[in-house]
N, C-alpha and C positions, 0 to 999 in steps of 0.2 A: 379445183385443186391448185392449178398454177397461180390463180389470183390470190389464193390464201397464202401461198409461199412468198409471193411478191410483197404482200402486206406484212408478213412476219419477218422477212429478211432484215429490215432495219432493226427490229427488236432483237433478233438473234445476234446480229453483228454487235449491237450495243452490249448485250449480255456477255458475249465472248470478250469484247474489249475490257469490260469491267472485271471479268474473271482474271484476265491476263494482268491487268493493272494491280489487282489485289494480290496476285501471286508474286509479282515483282516487289511490291511494297513489303509483303511478309518476308520474302527472302532477304531484302535489304535490312529490315529490322532485326531479323534473326542473326544475320551476319555481324551486325554491330554488337549485338548482345553477347556473341560468343567470344569476342576479343576484349579482354580486360583493358582498362585504360593504359596507354603507353605515353609517358611523358617525354617531351623533346627538350632540347636546349631552348633558352629564352629567345635567341635571335641568331641568325646566320648572315654575315656580310658576304653576299655572293661574289663580290669583287675580290675579297680575300680568299674565298673558297675556290675560285677558278684555278685552273692550272692542272699539273700532273699529280696524280695520287697513285701509290702502289698499294695493291691489296696484300695485307698482312695475313688475314684469315677470313674464312667465309663458312657459312653453313652450306651443305651440298645443294647444288642446283643442277638441273638437267643441262642447261645451256652452258655451264662452266665445267662440265665433266672432262677430266684430263687436262685442265688448264694449269699452266705454270707461268711465272713471270707475267702476272696479270696487272694491267694498269687501267686507269680511267683518267681521261682528260676532259676538263670542263671549260667551256669558252662562253663568255657573255655575248649575247646578241643585243642589238639596238632596241628590240621590242621587249626586253626584260626577260626573255626566255634564255635557256642555257643549252648550247650544243654539247652533246655527250659523245665521246669516242672511247669505247671499251676495247682493249687489246688483250689477246690471250695467245700464248705460245703453247701449242698442243704437244703433249707428251714429252716435254723437255724444255729447259730454259732457253734453248736456241732452236726449238722446234718450229714447225710451220706456224705462221701468224694468221690468226683469225681476228677480224674486227667487227664491231657492231656500232652503228651510228644511231643516235636517238636525240630526242629533245626533252628537256625538263622545264617545268614551270612551277613557281611557288603557288600554294593554294591558300595561303594566308599572309598576313603582314610580318610574321616572324621569319619567313623564309626557311624555317626549320622543317616544314612539311612540303614536299614537292611531289608532283606527279611526273613520271618518266614514261615516255613512249618510244619503243623501238619499231613497233609495227602498228601504224594507225589502223583502227581507232582504239587499240588496246593500250591501257596505261597500268602502271604499277606504282605503289607507294614507295617513297624514298624519304625516310624521316631521320633527321640528324639527332641522335640520342645523347651524344657526348662529343665535345669538341675542345681542342686546345685554343682557347680564346686569345691567348697571348700572341701566338705566332701562326695559328692554323697549321700545325705540324702533324696532327693526328685527328681522326674522327671515328666515331662508332655510328653506323648507319643500319637501320632495320625498318620493319614495317609491322603494323598491328597484329597480323596473324602469327607473328613470331616464326614464320617459315624461312625468311631471308634475313641475313645478318652479315655485315661486312665490317672489318677493322681495316682502316685505311691510314696510310702514312705518306708523308712527302718524300721519305727515303725508303729504299728497298727493305730495310730492316729497322724495326721499332725496338726501342729499349725494352727489355724484358719486364721491368717493373711497371711500365706504362701499359704494355700489352696485358699483363696479368690483372691490372686494375680495370681495364676495359672489359675483359672477360668476366670478372667478378660483377661488374655493373650489369652486363648483359644477362648473367645468371639471375641477378636480383630482379630484373625486368621480366623474367619468365622465358628467356630464350634457351633452347636445348644446347648449351655450349659444349656438352660432352661430344657433340657431333661435329665440332669445328674442324675444318681442314686448314692447316697452316700452309699458306701458299709459298712454294719455293720461288725465290727471287735471286737475281744475280748478286754477286759480291759487289761492294762499293767500287766504283771506278770502271765497271763493265757496263755495256748497254743493257 
């Protein structure tokens, strides 16, 4: 009996590995099929995109619960990746500060689709869906599942007409914009 198990062990291991690989492939295929196509901007100049951005609005996320005065700072690295520093003030504009550091990298030549990691080896999608090409003053960022969405601006407050246009664009892309949280930010001239 022991000899029979020794002879079958490689076969069982191969069958188990094939089953796991098939399951992973099926999950990946099903996941792709459940998310409709999500167009991004044609190109992002990461050198122009770097710097400080204020969060104007977001879809609710567990990790931003209670956050106000939210900012993201992007800094180019020599290896082509981007250092990310997200800052949140908890429960008030001047509340306790929480930060998260991560790294982003483009996944194609457009630089409009990035992977972001705050906890290796886990990554998330960061797709630029709309962008002020003239001056890089605002951006609409989301991901294919439509669970995460951010409206970003170089200033704490974005012109209402631009914000409304970005919200309408996100709605047309299938994001649940009725759930948007408009992020409190300090008035101009304050930190």
